[in-house]
C-alpha positions, 0 to 999 in steps of 0.5 A: 500500500502506498504511503499517504502524502505528507501533511501540510505544516499546521499550527495546533491551537492550545488553550490552557487553564491553571487552577488556584494551586498551580498559580500559587506555586508557579510565578508567571505561569502563563509565560512558563507554559508558553515557553514549554509549549514552544519547546514542545513545538521544536520537538515535533516540528520535523517528524509531524510537521506541526507546532503548538500555538497558545490561543489563550491562558486562563485562570481556573477557579478550582483547587485540590488535585491530590489523588487520581487525575481522571476526575480533574479531566472531567471537570476540565471538559465540563468547564470548556468543551474546546470545540474551537481549539485543538487541545485544552490543557489544565495545569494543577499543583505539583505532586507532593513527591516526584513520581516517574509514572506518567499517570502521576504526571498527567492524564488525557482523554484518549481520542478527546481534546483535553488533558491535565498536567501536574506542575513540576516541583521547583526542587527539580533542576531547571534543565531537567524540569524543562525536559520533564515538562515537554515529555509530559505534555507530548505524552498526554497530547499523543494520547488525545490522538490515540497513541498508546503506551509502548513497552520496551521502547524508551521514548515519550510514550513509555509508561514511565518517565525517563530523563534520557528518553525522547521522541516517538517510535515509528509506529506511534508516529504513523498513528499520530499522523493518522489523527492529524490527517483527519482532525479536527473534522473527524470530531464533528463529521461522520465520514471524516471520523470513519476515515480516521477510524479506518486508518487508525485501525490499519495502524493498530493492526500492524502493532503486534508483539509484546510492546503493544499488547494490552487493554489500551490497544483493545480499547482503540480497536473497539472504538474504531469498530463502534465508529464504523458501525455508528450512524452518528459521530461518537465521542472519545468513549465511543458513545455520545456524552450524557447530560447530568441531572442538572443539565437535563433540568436546564434543557427542560427550562430551555424548552419551556422558554421556547414554548412560552414564546421567549426564543432569545432567552431560550437560546442564551440559556442553551448555549453553554449546553450546546458547547459542552455537549456537541454529541447530544442529539436533543441539545444540538437539534434545539440549538439549530432550531433556535438559531434558524428562527432567530438568526437565519442569515448568519453564516454561523447558524448555517455552520452550526446546523450543517455540523449537527446534520453531519453528526446526526444524519438520520435526524429529519428535523435537522435536514428541514432546518438546513433546508429552511436556511437555504430557502431564506437565502434563495438557494432552492436547489440546495433546499430541495436536496435537504428536503429530499434527504429529510424525506428519506429519513422519515421514510426510514422511520416506522414511528415518524410523527405525522406532524413531521410529515406535515412540516416537510410538506409545508417546506416542499410547498415553499420550495414549490415542489408541489408533487412532493408537498402533496405526497408528504401532506398525504402522509399526515391526513387529518392535520390542518397543516396538511389540508392547507398544503393540499389546498395551496398546492392545488391553487398554485397548479391552477395559477401556473397551469401545472397539470394536476396530480393523476390521483387528485380530484379536479372539476374538469380537465380536457386532457389528462395530466400525463399528456403534459408531464413535468418531473417533480424535480423540475416543478419548483424551477418551472413554478418560480420562473412563471412567477418571475416572468409574470412579475416582469410583465406586470412591471412592464419589462417585456424585453427581459420577460420575452427572453426568459419565455424563450428559454422556458419554452426550450426547457419545457416545450410541452408545458401549458405553463409556457403557453400561459406566459406567452398569452400574457406577453401577447396580450400586453403587446396587443397581439390579440389573436396569438394571445387568444390562441395561446390561452386556449391551448392552456385551457385545452390542457387544464380547464381550471387554469384560472389565470388563462380564464382571466386573460381571456376575460380581459381580451374579450372585454377589450374586444366587446365580446361580452358573452365570452368575457362574462363566461371567463370572468364568472369562471375565475370567480368560481375558481378563486373568489378572492380575485377582485380584478375579475369582480371589477371587470365583471361589474363593467360587463354587467353595467346596465343589466339586471345581473349587476345587482345580484353581483353586488350582493355576492361581492358583499357576501364575499368581502363584507364591503360594497363593490366599488 
């Protein structure tokens, strides 16, 4: 197998916290740690093409570090999830007695991004202290990339510290190289984490012999297996981190704030949980939802939701929230892709809530994917939201002369919809283009409208929707015969195309063809009573006749005001 390409040079961002005891023991501790970090950089610059960069040094409001260091790492993780840096280091007090055991000198979250280091007693000579600090830092940092202790090798990954030991062995360098190749994306993106797990497993399978055997190697291999079988991004332990009872209570309070109509306060209260628990599905789903509804235009909102979608790719609500962001920005193709992914997520569930299907239907409607909107609404029968989607989709179909669905009930059709098919994937683009062309025509921009109609006719040569905008353009230009011919082609395909009836009514009124005008305008009112322009035109047609009075009565019943 060919060797992977060399990594580009890269600076790893490090944030450090010093607890009260460490600050009391080490004068100018920030400067001391920065110098130690610089020496560590010099040690790994060539073999791994990385250096360490101090992002910030902060005081840590805690004290007392006697005993095991693992709980201290947990406290550091709770303090700062560290998602914006590569490594979070906690500095605690020096041990009462020097020990060569690395676990006494420091402790790291294997495959995580946190480690804790003890201070070094001032009684240790300066040169020895500097070597010890670098050795302990690199030892624990390597654990966060998956490095394991190496027996029978005198180097930084030995379980015991040695004053003369230095460097990583070749197998450990390959393992560290794998982590650096895929991190930090592998902590938040499923495919990146799987790629890291595959490469890590390959390296581990080559680590045979007594120097490598033991529970550490077994743990790492088991982690790679869990990652490759998982459908979500996993944490260092192989499972998403759980909320504490206090955090679960905080989440309940956030949900209550959102339901009470206070989303700003909810988002503010949720943010610490969202940073601390990047792998908790409920937390990240809610964080994305609140961000979408409060700040849809921010790049940070899109990044947050896409990051959550990568972690939880089977969650349909996240896909729908990402689609909503795309819709806000006018990225209809991207929105459509996200909505189709959400539909696949819902179809894979046997217990999907009907309300989720109704939500999906509403978003498909916003993207003008009418067939998909109708299909999703049909999966949630009886819900008011579904009924609204079906009603609005039917109205848009009539507006733009898009054929009705084959299983939809319509009043009259001269030709079955199958004679003028439009694939569901192309419906949205067609509907939006018709609306855009009509807006140009109403604004008097006939030149740009004509160019877009020509392009539309090439893309949808058999669509009645094209004939509809051609009719409107001809009418605007005073070409009455071509206008009439185009609109009649529309009605031949879809008799209830309300806009075609209105245009033919206008044309007939202007040519004093009163009988035809009245028939078309009455049909508009029957199809869509809210079209006030049809009422006004019909009132002109009925002026001086006995039908004007009944029309005024009908108008008053419809709009609760008199016909002008």
